[in-house]
N, C-alpha and C positions, 0 to 999 in steps of 0.2 A: 495443567502442565502444557508447555509449549509443544506445538507440532514438531518443531525442530528436534526436540529431545526424544522423540519416538523412534528415530532412526540413528544408527551409527553414522558418523560424519561421512564416510565414504559411500554410504547408500542413500544419501539425501536426494530427493527429487530435484531436478534442475531449477525449478522456480523457487524452491526452498533455499538452495545454495545461494542463489543471487540475492534473496531476501536477507539471508543471514550474514553474508560476507561483508556488507558495508554497514557501519553504524548509521543511525537515522540522520544525524547531522551532516555526514560527509557524502550522502547520496546525491547524485546529480538530479536535476529537476525531472528528468524523464524516467527515473528508476521505478516509480510506482506504476507507470504505464507499461514499462517493460515486464514487470512482475505480473501485472494483470494479464497481459497478452500471453505470457508463458503459461499461466494457470489455465486460461481458456483453451490454449492449444493442448495442454495435458488432459483437460476434461473431454475435449473432442476426441482425443485418442482413446480414452477410456470408453467413451460412448461407441466408437467404431469397433472396439474390441469386444463389446458386449458386456463389459464390466458394470456399466451404468445403464439403467433403463431410461426411457424418455422422461418419465416423471421426475426421477432423481436428477437427471442432467439439467432439465429445465429449472428445477428449484435451486440447484447449485449455481447456475448461471445468473439467475435473478438475484441471489444473495450476494455473490461476489461483485456483480454490477452495481448493486445498491451501495455496498460498502465502498467500492472504488469512487463512485460519484459523491458519496458523503464526505470522504476524505478530501477529494479535489475541491469541493465547494467550501469545506471548512478552511482549507489552506488559503483559498482566495479571500474569504471573508476576514480571516486573521490578518492577511497582508493589507487589506484596505483599512481595517481598524488600526493596525500598527502605524500606518502612514498618517492617518487622521489624528491619532493621539500625539504623534511626534510634532505635527504642525500646531495642534491646539494647546499643548502643554508648554509652558515656558521652561526654559532651561533652569534647572536648579543647580546651584554651585555644588560640586562634589558628588553629584548623582548623575548617573548615565542611564538613559533609557535602554532597556534590554533589547 
């Protein structure tokens, strides 16, 4: 189940609202970075409040950082491969490269 479905719409955390409000294809290029920054800010707040201990905080930061980096690298590799394929493949009549 999605984390977004765990809360009623008016009680969503700020970083979940920004993640849910825009479909993937219409997000600006910096949206993932903004969501990452909001999530880190929220985790820091939970740590300061004492809700998270040091070990949990460190583990969560490592996990979201790794996930963020994986997504960024994947997008860049996809972009490079798409450009290379568009150059290498001849145009086929009636077919458009996605």
